[in-house]
PyMOL Python script that loads the backbone (N, CA, C, O; Angstrom):
from pymol import cmd

cmd.read_pdbstr("""\
ATOM      1  N   MET A   1      -4.580  18.953  -4.011  1.00  0.00           N
ATOM      2  CA  MET A   1      -4.034  17.613  -4.062  1.00  0.00           C
ATOM      3  C   MET A   1      -4.424  16.930  -5.373  1.00  0.00           C
ATOM      4  O   MET A   1      -3.605  16.242  -5.983  1.00  0.00           O
ATOM      5  N   ARG A   2      -5.660  17.117  -5.802  1.00  0.00           N
ATOM      6  CA  ARG A   2      -6.138  16.502  -7.030  1.00  0.00           C
ATOM      7  C   ARG A   2      -5.329  16.971  -8.238  1.00  0.00           C
ATOM      8  O   ARG A   2      -5.016  16.187  -9.133  1.00  0.00           O
ATOM      9  N   LYS A   3      -5.001  18.248  -8.249  1.00  0.00           N
ATOM     10  CA  LYS A   3      -4.211  18.811  -9.359  1.00  0.00           C
ATOM     11  C   LYS A   3      -2.830  18.167  -9.413  1.00  0.00           C
ATOM     12  O   LYS A   3      -2.303  17.880 -10.489  1.00  0.00           O
ATOM     13  N   PHE A   4      -2.254  17.944  -8.230  1.00  0.00           N
ATOM     14  CA  PHE A   4      -0.934  17.329  -8.158  1.00  0.00           C
ATOM     15  C   PHE A   4      -0.953  15.943  -8.793  1.00  0.00           C
ATOM     16  O   PHE A   4      -0.123  15.640  -9.650  1.00  0.00           O
ATOM     17  N   TRP A   5      -1.905  15.095  -8.373  1.00  0.00           N
ATOM     18  CA  TRP A   5      -1.944  13.720  -8.863  1.00  0.00           C
ATOM     19  C   TRP A   5      -2.386  13.645 -10.325  1.00  0.00           C
ATOM     20  O   TRP A   5      -2.142  12.641 -10.994  1.00  0.00           O
ATOM     21  N   ALA A   6      -3.020  14.679 -10.815  1.00  0.00           N
ATOM     22  CA  ALA A   6      -3.397  14.712 -12.234  1.00  0.00           C
ATOM     23  C   ALA A   6      -2.165  14.838 -13.121  1.00  0.00           C
ATOM     24  O   ALA A   6      -2.204  14.487 -14.300  1.00  0.00           O
ATOM     25  N   THR A   7      -1.073  15.339 -12.552  1.00  0.00           N
ATOM     26  CA  THR A   7       0.133  15.554 -13.359  1.00  0.00           C
ATOM     27  C   THR A   7       1.315  14.703 -12.902  1.00  0.00           C
ATOM     28  O   THR A   7       2.406  14.838 -13.455  1.00  0.00           O
ATOM     29  N   HIS A   8       1.135  13.838 -11.916  1.00  0.00           N
ATOM     30  CA  HIS A   8       2.226  13.011 -11.405  1.00  0.00           C
ATOM     31  C   HIS A   8       1.816  11.543 -11.357  1.00  0.00           C
ATOM     32  O   HIS A   8       0.638  11.216 -11.212  1.00  0.00           O
ATOM     33  N   ASP A   9       2.802  10.672 -11.481  1.00  0.00           N
ATOM     34  CA  ASP A   9       2.582   9.228 -11.436  1.00  0.00           C
ATOM     35  C   ASP A   9       2.876   8.736 -10.019  1.00  0.00           C
ATOM     36  O   ASP A   9       3.959   8.978  -9.485  1.00  0.00           O
ATOM     37  N   SER A  10       1.911   8.046  -9.415  1.00  0.00           N
ATOM     38  CA  SER A  10       2.083   7.580  -8.033  1.00  0.00           C
ATOM     39  C   SER A  10       3.238   6.591  -7.891  1.00  0.00           C
ATOM     40  O   SER A  10       3.795   6.460  -6.801  1.00  0.00           O
ATOM     41  N   SER A  11       3.608   5.898  -8.956  1.00  0.00           N
ATOM     42  CA  SER A  11       4.695   4.918  -8.865  1.00  0.00           C
ATOM     43  C   SER A  11       6.041   5.588  -8.587  1.00  0.00           C
ATOM     44  O   SER A  11       6.996   4.914  -8.200  1.00  0.00           O
ATOM     45  N   GLU A  12       6.126   6.897  -8.778  1.00  0.00           N
ATOM     46  CA  GLU A  12       7.355   7.623  -8.432  1.00  0.00           C
ATOM     47  C   GLU A  12       7.491   7.761  -6.912  1.00  0.00           C
ATOM     48  O   GLU A  12       8.586   8.019  -6.412  1.00  0.00           O
ATOM     49  N   TYR A  13       6.399   7.594  -6.184  1.00  0.00           N
ATOM     50  CA  TYR A  13       6.383   7.819  -4.745  1.00  0.00           C
ATOM     51  C   TYR A  13       6.047   6.574  -3.941  1.00  0.00           C
ATOM     52  O   TYR A  13       6.360   6.502  -2.753  1.00  0.00           O
ATOM     53  N   ILE A  14       5.412   5.589  -4.576  1.00  0.00           N
ATOM     54  CA  ILE A  14       4.954   4.389  -3.868  1.00  0.00           C
ATOM     55  C   ILE A  14       5.447   3.152  -4.604  1.00  0.00           C
ATOM     56  O   ILE A  14       5.352   3.073  -5.828  1.00  0.00           O
ATOM     57  N   GLY A  15       5.977   2.184  -3.853  1.00  0.00           N
ATOM     58  CA  GLY A  15       6.422   0.925  -4.455  1.00  0.00           C
ATOM     59  C   GLY A  15       5.251  -0.037  -4.605  1.00  0.00           C
ATOM     60  O   GLY A  15       5.049  -0.903  -3.753  1.00  0.00           O
ATOM     61  N   TRP A  16       4.482   0.105  -5.672  1.00  0.00           N
ATOM     62  CA  TRP A  16       3.264  -0.689  -5.839  1.00  0.00           C
ATOM     63  C   TRP A  16       3.537  -2.189  -5.951  1.00  0.00           C
ATOM     64  O   TRP A  16       2.656  -2.993  -5.645  1.00  0.00           O
ATOM     65  N   LYS A  17       4.724  -2.578  -6.377  1.00  0.00           N
ATOM     66  CA  LYS A  17       5.034  -4.013  -6.485  1.00  0.00           C
ATOM     67  C   LYS A  17       5.109  -4.681  -5.118  1.00  0.00           C
ATOM     68  O   LYS A  17       4.940  -5.895  -5.008  1.00  0.00           O
ATOM     69  N   LYS A  18       5.358  -3.898  -4.085  1.00  0.00           N
ATOM     70  CA  LYS A  18       5.431  -4.434  -2.726  1.00  0.00           C
ATOM     71  C   LYS A  18       4.099  -4.299  -1.996  1.00  0.00           C
ATOM     72  O   LYS A  18       3.960  -4.771  -0.867  1.00  0.00           O
ATOM     73  N   ALA A  19       3.135  -3.668  -2.619  1.00  0.00           N
ATOM     74  CA  ALA A  19       1.835  -3.428  -1.980  1.00  0.00           C
ATOM     75  C   ALA A  19       1.090  -4.738  -1.755  1.00  0.00           C
ATOM     76  O   ALA A  19       1.213  -5.678  -2.540  1.00  0.00           O
ATOM     77  N   LYS A  20       0.326  -4.786  -0.687  1.00  0.00           N
ATOM     78  CA  LYS A  20      -0.488  -5.956  -0.373  1.00  0.00           C
ATOM     79  C   LYS A  20      -1.936  -5.521  -0.252  1.00  0.00           C
ATOM     80  O   LYS A  20      -2.233  -4.428   0.230  1.00  0.00           O
ATOM     81  N   ARG A  21      -2.824  -6.381  -0.690  1.00  0.00           N
ATOM     82  CA  ARG A  21      -4.259  -6.116  -0.579  1.00  0.00           C
ATOM     83  C   ARG A  21      -4.676  -6.304   0.878  1.00  0.00           C
ATOM     84  O   ARG A  21      -4.264  -7.268   1.523  1.00  0.00           O
ATOM     85  N   VAL A  22      -5.485  -5.395   1.391  1.00  0.00           N
ATOM     86  CA  VAL A  22      -5.962  -5.493   2.764  1.00  0.00           C
ATOM     87  C   VAL A  22      -7.477  -5.443   2.786  1.00  0.00           C
ATOM     88  O   VAL A  22      -8.111  -4.923   1.868  1.00  0.00           O
ATOM     89  N   VAL A  23      -8.044  -5.991   3.843  1.00  0.00           N
ATOM     90  CA  VAL A  23      -9.486  -5.944   4.069  1.00  0.00           C
ATOM     91  C   VAL A  23      -9.723  -5.002   5.233  1.00  0.00           C
ATOM     92  O   VAL A  23      -9.066  -5.113   6.269  1.00  0.00           O
ATOM     93  N   LEU A  24     -10.648  -4.082   5.073  1.00  0.00           N
ATOM     94  CA  LEU A  24     -10.979  -3.131   6.128  1.00  0.00           C
ATOM     95  C   LEU A  24     -12.398  -3.433   6.618  1.00  0.00           C
ATOM     96  O   LEU A  24     -13.361  -2.831   6.142  1.00  0.00           O
ATOM     97  N   PRO A  25     -12.529  -4.366   7.571  1.00  0.00           N
ATOM     98  CA  PRO A  25     -13.856  -4.834   7.982  1.00  0.00           C
ATOM     99  C   PRO A  25     -14.706  -3.774   8.684  1.00  0.00           C
ATOM    100  O   PRO A  25     -15.928  -3.910   8.741  1.00  0.00           O
ATOM    101  N   GLU A  26     -14.089  -2.736   9.211  1.00  0.00           N
ATOM    102  CA  GLU A  26     -14.846  -1.722   9.944  1.00  0.00           C
ATOM    103  C   GLU A  26     -15.516  -0.703   9.023  1.00  0.00           C
ATOM    104  O   GLU A  26     -16.377   0.059   9.464  1.00  0.00           O
ATOM    105  N   LEU A  27     -15.126  -0.687   7.750  1.00  0.00           N
ATOM    106  CA  LEU A  27     -15.748   0.243   6.814  1.00  0.00           C
ATOM    107  C   LEU A  27     -17.150  -0.234   6.476  1.00  0.00           C
ATOM    108  O   LEU A  27     -17.377  -1.427   6.274  1.00  0.00           O
ATOM    109  N   LYS A  28     -18.074   0.687   6.417  1.00  0.00           N
ATOM    110  CA  LYS A  28     -19.428   0.320   6.034  1.00  0.00           C
ATOM    111  C   LYS A  28     -19.460   0.143   4.519  1.00  0.00           C
ATOM    112  O   LYS A  28     -19.073   1.046   3.778  1.00  0.00           O
ATOM    113  N   PRO A  29     -19.918  -1.009   4.064  1.00  0.00           N
ATOM    114  CA  PRO A  29     -19.949  -1.228   2.617  1.00  0.00           C
ATOM    115  C   PRO A  29     -21.007  -0.359   1.954  1.00  0.00           C
ATOM    116  O   PRO A  29     -22.050  -0.059   2.534  1.00  0.00           O
ATOM    117  N   SER A  30     -20.710   0.031   0.729  1.00  0.00           N
ATOM    118  CA  SER A  30     -21.739   0.763  -0.008  1.00  0.00           C
ATOM    119  C   SER A  30     -22.818  -0.247  -0.402  1.00  0.00           C
ATOM    120  O   SER A  30     -22.527  -1.410  -0.681  1.00  0.00           O
ATOM    121  N   LEU A  31     -24.031   0.208  -0.418  1.00  0.00           N
ATOM    122  CA  LEU A  31     -25.154  -0.677  -0.702  1.00  0.00           C
ATOM    123  C   LEU A  31     -25.710  -0.392  -2.080  1.00  0.00           C
ATOM    124  O   LEU A  31     -25.665   0.737  -2.568  1.00  0.00           O
ATOM    125  N   LYS A  32     -26.225  -1.419  -2.688  1.00  0.00           N
ATOM    126  CA  LYS A  32     -26.857  -1.284  -3.994  1.00  0.00           C
ATOM    127  C   LYS A  32     -28.188  -2.008  -3.943  1.00  0.00           C
ATOM    128  O   LYS A  32     -28.266  -3.155  -3.504  1.00  0.00           O
ATOM    129  N   THR A  33     -29.213  -1.345  -4.384  1.00  0.00           N
ATOM    130  CA  THR A  33     -30.533  -1.949  -4.418  1.00  0.00           C
ATOM    131  C   THR A  33     -30.644  -2.846  -5.640  1.00  0.00           C
ATOM    132  O   THR A  33     -30.258  -2.463  -6.745  1.00  0.00           O
ATOM    133  N   ILE A  34     -31.180  -4.051  -5.426  1.00  0.00           N
ATOM    134  CA  ILE A  34     -31.406  -4.967  -6.544  1.00  0.00           C
ATOM    135  C   ILE A  34     -32.862  -5.419  -6.520  1.00  0.00           C
ATOM    136  O   ILE A  34     -33.554  -5.304  -5.508  1.00  0.00           O
ATOM    137  N   SER A  35     -33.291  -5.921  -7.631  1.00  0.00           N
ATOM    138  CA  SER A  35     -34.621  -6.507  -7.719  1.00  0.00           C
ATOM    139  C   SER A  35     -34.442  -8.017  -7.795  1.00  0.00           C
ATOM    140  O   SER A  35     -33.692  -8.521  -8.631  1.00  0.00           O
ATOM    141  N   LEU A  36     -35.126  -8.725  -6.929  1.00  0.00           N
ATOM    142  CA  LEU A  36     -34.965 -10.173  -6.850  1.00  0.00           C
ATOM    143  C   LEU A  36     -36.337 -10.818  -6.858  1.00  0.00           C
ATOM    144  O   LEU A  36     -37.174 -10.513  -6.009  1.00  0.00           O
ATOM    145  N   ARG A  37     -36.567 -11.687  -7.790  1.00  0.00           N
ATOM    146  CA  ARG A  37     -37.860 -12.371  -7.878  1.00  0.00           C
ATOM    147  C   ARG A  37     -37.762 -13.713  -7.145  1.00  0.00           C
ATOM    148  O   ARG A  37     -36.945 -14.571  -7.481  1.00  0.00           O
ATOM    149  N   LEU A  38     -38.616 -13.863  -6.144  1.00  0.00           N
ATOM    150  CA  LEU A  38     -38.656 -15.090  -5.356  1.00  0.00           C
ATOM    151  C   LEU A  38     -40.082 -15.613  -5.322  1.00  0.00           C
ATOM    152  O   LEU A  38     -41.036 -14.839  -5.406  1.00  0.00           O
ATOM    153  N   PRO A  39     -40.227 -16.919  -5.198  1.00  0.00           N
ATOM    154  CA  PRO A  39     -41.580 -17.461  -5.051  1.00  0.00           C
ATOM    155  C   PRO A  39     -42.230 -16.904  -3.781  1.00  0.00           C
ATOM    156  O   PRO A  39     -41.568 -16.733  -2.757  1.00  0.00           O
ATOM    157  N   GLU A  40     -43.523 -16.626  -3.861  1.00  0.00           N
ATOM    158  CA  GLU A  40     -44.234 -16.075  -2.699  1.00  0.00           C
ATOM    159  C   GLU A  40     -44.113 -16.987  -1.488  1.00  0.00           C
ATOM    160  O   GLU A  40     -43.986 -16.516  -0.358  1.00  0.00           O
ATOM    161  N   SER A  41     -44.151 -18.292  -1.728  1.00  0.00           N
ATOM    162  CA  SER A  41     -44.046 -19.232  -0.600  1.00  0.00           C
ATOM    163  C   SER A  41     -42.698 -19.093   0.106  1.00  0.00           C
ATOM    164  O   SER A  41     -42.631 -19.216   1.329  1.00  0.00           O
ATOM    165  N   MET A  42     -41.642 -18.843  -0.634  1.00  0.00           N
ATOM    166  CA  MET A  42     -40.319 -18.675  -0.040  1.00  0.00           C
ATOM    167  C   MET A  42     -40.276 -17.398   0.809  1.00  0.00           C
ATOM    168  O   MET A  42     -39.685 -17.382   1.889  1.00  0.00           O
ATOM    169  N   ILE A  43     -40.894 -16.355   0.319  1.00  0.00           N
ATOM    170  CA  ILE A  43     -40.932 -15.093   1.067  1.00  0.00           C
ATOM    171  C   ILE A  43     -41.722 -15.275   2.360  1.00  0.00           C
ATOM    172  O   ILE A  43     -41.316 -14.783   3.413  1.00  0.00           O
ATOM    173  N   GLU A  44     -42.855 -15.986   2.280  1.00  0.00           N
ATOM    174  CA  GLU A  44     -43.652 -16.225   3.484  1.00  0.00           C
ATOM    175  C   GLU A  44     -42.875 -17.043   4.511  1.00  0.00           C
ATOM    176  O   GLU A  44     -42.931 -16.758   5.707  1.00  0.00           O
ATOM    177  N   GLU A  45     -42.153 -18.055   4.046  1.00  0.00           N
ATOM    178  CA  GLU A  45     -41.341 -18.868   4.959  1.00  0.00           C
ATOM    179  C   GLU A  45     -40.226 -18.032   5.582  1.00  0.00           C
ATOM    180  O   GLU A  45     -39.930 -18.164   6.770  1.00  0.00           O
ATOM    181  N   LEU A  46     -39.623 -17.187   4.783  1.00  0.00           N
ATOM    182  CA  LEU A  46     -38.577 -16.299   5.282  1.00  0.00           C
ATOM    183  C   LEU A  46     -39.140 -15.341   6.339  1.00  0.00           C
ATOM    184  O   LEU A  46     -38.493 -15.073   7.352  1.00  0.00           O
ATOM    185  N   LYS A  47     -40.337 -14.837   6.093  1.00  0.00           N
ATOM    186  CA  LYS A  47     -40.988 -13.944   7.062  1.00  0.00           C
ATOM    187  C   LYS A  47     -41.269 -14.675   8.377  1.00  0.00           C
ATOM    188  O   LYS A  47     -41.104 -14.100   9.453  1.00  0.00           O
ATOM    189  N   LEU A  48     -41.690 -15.928   8.296  1.00  0.00           N
ATOM    190  CA  LEU A  48     -41.927 -16.719   9.505  1.00  0.00           C
ATOM    191  C   LEU A  48     -40.640 -16.899  10.311  1.00  0.00           C
ATOM    192  O   LEU A  48     -40.623 -16.719  11.528  1.00  0.00           O
ATOM    193  N   LEU A  49     -39.573 -17.253   9.615  1.00  0.00           N
ATOM    194  CA  LEU A  49     -38.285 -17.426  10.293  1.00  0.00           C
ATOM    195  C   LEU A  49     -37.804 -16.117  10.903  1.00  0.00           C
ATOM    196  O   LEU A  49     -37.278 -16.096  12.016  1.00  0.00           O
ATOM    197  N   ALA A  50     -37.986 -15.041  10.177  1.00  0.00           N
ATOM    198  CA  ALA A  50     -37.559 -13.727  10.662  1.00  0.00           C
ATOM    199  C   ALA A  50     -38.361 -13.315  11.891  1.00  0.00           C
ATOM    200  O   ALA A  50     -37.820 -12.750  12.841  1.00  0.00           O
ATOM    201  N   HIS A  51     -39.657 -13.606  11.857  1.00  0.00           N
ATOM    202  CA  HIS A  51     -40.519 -13.269  12.994  1.00  0.00           C
ATOM    203  C   HIS A  51     -40.059 -13.997  14.262  1.00  0.00           C
ATOM    204  O   HIS A  51     -40.064 -13.420  15.350  1.00  0.00           O
ATOM    205  N   LYS A  52     -39.664 -15.261  14.116  1.00  0.00           N
ATOM    206  CA  LYS A  52     -39.179 -16.033  15.259  1.00  0.00           C
ATOM    207  C   LYS A  52     -37.918 -15.419  15.851  1.00  0.00           C
ATOM    208  O   LYS A  52     -37.667 -15.531  17.051  1.00  0.00           O
ATOM    209  N   ARG A  53     -37.123 -14.767  14.998  1.00  0.00           N
ATOM    210  CA  ARG A  53     -35.878 -14.139  15.457  1.00  0.00           C
ATOM    211  C   ARG A  53     -36.063 -12.655  15.773  1.00  0.00           C
ATOM    212  O   ARG A  53     -35.138 -11.987  16.236  1.00  0.00           O
ATOM    213  N   ASP A  54     -37.254 -12.159  15.520  1.00  0.00           N
ATOM    214  CA  ASP A  54     -37.584 -10.753  15.763  1.00  0.00           C
ATOM    215  C   ASP A  54     -36.676  -9.805  14.972  1.00  0.00           C
ATOM    216  O   ASP A  54     -36.163  -8.817  15.496  1.00  0.00           O
ATOM    217  N   VAL A  55     -36.497 -10.143  13.696  1.00  0.00           N
ATOM    218  CA  VAL A  55     -35.722  -9.289  12.788  1.00  0.00           C
ATOM    219  C   VAL A  55     -36.520  -9.108  11.494  1.00  0.00           C
ATOM    220  O   VAL A  55     -37.371  -9.940  11.179  1.00  0.00           O
ATOM    221  N   PRO A  56     -36.264  -8.046  10.750  1.00  0.00           N
ATOM    222  CA  PRO A  56     -36.921  -7.894   9.443  1.00  0.00           C
ATOM    223  C   PRO A  56     -36.489  -9.013   8.490  1.00  0.00           C
ATOM    224  O   PRO A  56     -35.346  -9.471   8.528  1.00  0.00           O
ATOM    225  N   TYR A  57     -37.409  -9.438   7.649  1.00  0.00           N
ATOM    226  CA  TYR A  57     -37.069 -10.567   6.776  1.00  0.00           C
ATOM    227  C   TYR A  57     -35.973 -10.225   5.789  1.00  0.00           C
ATOM    228  O   TYR A  57     -35.207 -11.102   5.390  1.00  0.00           O
ATOM    229  N   GLN A  58     -35.882  -8.950   5.383  1.00  0.00           N
ATOM    230  CA  GLN A  58     -34.809  -8.564   4.463  1.00  0.00           C
ATOM    231  C   GLN A  58     -33.443  -8.714   5.144  1.00  0.00           C
ATOM    232  O   GLN A  58     -32.471  -9.135   4.517  1.00  0.00           O
ATOM    233  N   SER A  59     -33.386  -8.368   6.416  1.00  0.00           N
ATOM    234  CA  SER A  59     -32.132  -8.512   7.169  1.00  0.00           C
ATOM    235  C   SER A  59     -31.756  -9.978   7.309  1.00  0.00           C
ATOM    236  O   SER A  59     -30.584 -10.336   7.196  1.00  0.00           O
ATOM    237  N   LEU A  60     -32.745 -10.826   7.553  1.00  0.00           N
ATOM    238  CA  LEU A  60     -32.477 -12.258   7.671  1.00  0.00           C
ATOM    239  C   LEU A  60     -31.989 -12.816   6.331  1.00  0.00           C
ATOM    240  O   LEU A  60     -31.081 -13.646   6.294  1.00  0.00           O
ATOM    241  N   LEU A  61     -32.580 -12.368   5.258  1.00  0.00           N
ATOM    242  CA  LEU A  61     -32.147 -12.814   3.931  1.00  0.00           C
ATOM    243  C   LEU A  61     -30.691 -12.422   3.693  1.00  0.00           C
ATOM    244  O   LEU A  61     -29.914 -13.225   3.177  1.00  0.00           O
ATOM    245  N   LYS A  62     -30.313 -11.202   4.061  1.00  0.00           N
ATOM    246  CA  LYS A  62     -28.915 -10.765   3.901  1.00  0.00           C
ATOM    247  C   LYS A  62     -27.982 -11.628   4.752  1.00  0.00           C
ATOM    248  O   LYS A  62     -26.886 -11.980   4.318  1.00  0.00           O
ATOM    249  N   LEU A  63     -28.423 -11.962   5.958  1.00  0.00           N
ATOM    250  CA  LEU A  63     -27.615 -12.817   6.826  1.00  0.00           C
ATOM    251  C   LEU A  63     -27.423 -14.197   6.206  1.00  0.00           C
ATOM    252  O   LEU A  63     -26.308 -14.719   6.178  1.00  0.00           O
ATOM    253  N   PHE A  64     -28.509 -14.789   5.707  1.00  0.00           N
ATOM    254  CA  PHE A  64     -28.417 -16.105   5.060  1.00  0.00           C
ATOM    255  C   PHE A  64     -27.483 -16.065   3.850  1.00  0.00           C
ATOM    256  O   PHE A  64     -26.667 -16.967   3.658  1.00  0.00           O
ATOM    257  N   LEU A  65     -27.607 -15.026   3.045  1.00  0.00           N
ATOM    258  CA  LEU A  65     -26.734 -14.895   1.871  1.00  0.00           C
ATOM    259  C   LEU A  65     -25.273 -14.757   2.282  1.00  0.00           C
ATOM    260  O   LEU A  65     -24.389 -15.387   1.702  1.00  0.00           O
ATOM    261  N   SER A  66     -25.036 -13.931   3.283  1.00  0.00           N
ATOM    262  CA  SER A  66     -23.673 -13.715   3.757  1.00  0.00           C
ATOM    263  C   SER A  66     -23.047 -15.019   4.256  1.00  0.00           C
ATOM    264  O   SER A  66     -21.898 -15.327   3.936  1.00  0.00           O
ATOM    265  N   GLU A  67     -23.810 -15.779   5.039  1.00  0.00           N
ATOM    266  CA  GLU A  67     -23.302 -17.050   5.565  1.00  0.00           C
ATOM    267  C   GLU A  67     -22.991 -18.030   4.443  1.00  0.00           C
ATOM    268  O   GLU A  67     -21.953 -18.692   4.466  1.00  0.00           O
ATOM    269  N   LYS A  68     -23.881 -18.125   3.465  1.00  0.00           N
ATOM    270  CA  LYS A  68     -23.673 -19.068   2.361  1.00  0.00           C
ATOM    271  C   LYS A  68     -22.489 -18.657   1.491  1.00  0.00           C
ATOM    272  O   LYS A  68     -21.706 -19.501   1.055  1.00  0.00           O
ATOM    273  N   ILE A  69     -22.365 -17.373   1.246  1.00  0.00           N
ATOM    274  CA  ILE A  69     -21.230 -16.884   0.459  1.00  0.00           C
ATOM    275  C   ILE A  69     -19.921 -17.211   1.173  1.00  0.00           C
ATOM    276  O   ILE A  69     -18.965 -17.658   0.539  1.00  0.00           O
ATOM    277  N   SER A  70     -19.869 -16.993   2.478  1.00  0.00           N
ATOM    278  CA  SER A  70     -18.658 -17.313   3.252  1.00  0.00           C
ATOM    279  C   SER A  70     -18.327 -18.800   3.171  1.00  0.00           C
ATOM    280  O   SER A  70     -17.168 -19.175   2.992  1.00  0.00           O
ATOM    281  N   GLU A  71     -19.349 -19.642   3.304  1.00  0.00           N
ATOM    282  CA  GLU A  71     -19.153 -21.100   3.185  1.00  0.00           C
ATOM    283  C   GLU A  71     -18.553 -21.464   1.832  1.00  0.00           C
ATOM    284  O   GLU A  71     -17.579 -22.212   1.747  1.00  0.00           O
ATOM    285  N   GLU A  72     -19.145 -20.927   0.791  1.00  0.00           N
ATOM    286  CA  GLU A  72     -18.688 -21.244  -0.573  1.00  0.00           C
ATOM    287  C   GLU A  72     -17.269 -20.772  -0.812  1.00  0.00           C
ATOM    288  O   GLU A  72     -16.478 -21.476  -1.439  1.00  0.00           O
ATOM    289  N   LEU A  73     -16.937 -19.588  -0.321  1.00  0.00           N
ATOM    290  CA  LEU A  73     -15.579 -19.070  -0.509  1.00  0.00           C
ATOM    291  C   LEU A  73     -14.553 -19.908   0.240  1.00  0.00           C
ATOM    292  O   LEU A  73     -13.447 -20.118  -0.259  1.00  0.00           O
ATOM    293  N   LYS A  74     -14.903 -20.391   1.432  1.00  0.00           N
ATOM    294  CA  LYS A  74     -13.997 -21.232   2.200  1.00  0.00           C
ATOM    295  C   LYS A  74     -13.818 -22.594   1.535  1.00  0.00           C
ATOM    296  O   LYS A  74     -12.737 -23.181   1.595  1.00  0.00           O
ATOM    297  N   ALA A  75     -14.866 -23.091   0.908  1.00  0.00           N
ATOM    298  CA  ALA A  75     -14.827 -24.405   0.275  1.00  0.00           C
ATOM    299  C   ALA A  75     -13.953 -24.409  -0.982  1.00  0.00           C
ATOM    300  O   ALA A  75     -13.424 -25.447  -1.380  1.00  0.00           O
ATOM    301  N   HIS A  76     -13.814 -23.255  -1.588  1.00  0.00           N
ATOM    302  CA  HIS A  76     -13.040 -23.178  -2.831  1.00  0.00           C
ATOM    303  C   HIS A  76     -11.772 -22.456  -2.535  1.00  0.00           C
ATOM    304  O   HIS A  76     -10.948 -22.264  -3.429  1.00  0.00           O
TER     305      HIS A  76
END
""", "prot")
cmd.dss("prot")
cmd.show_as("cartoon", "prot")
cmd.util.cbc("prot")
cmd.orient("prot")
């Protein structure tokens, strides 16, 4: 299949002008590790909040980021 597409143009077979962008929420997103510098006091507070919810603090941080990003995208 790869050899075929290396020598053919997909526009001969697909009407890309009619294509629509879709979101596939069930796909697991690829993850990328980042380094983030935060004040120690903020990390301790995050750990306290996470402990109350019985979740790892990194997971809680991802949840907070996700919620804020969604808010910002809806606002704009």
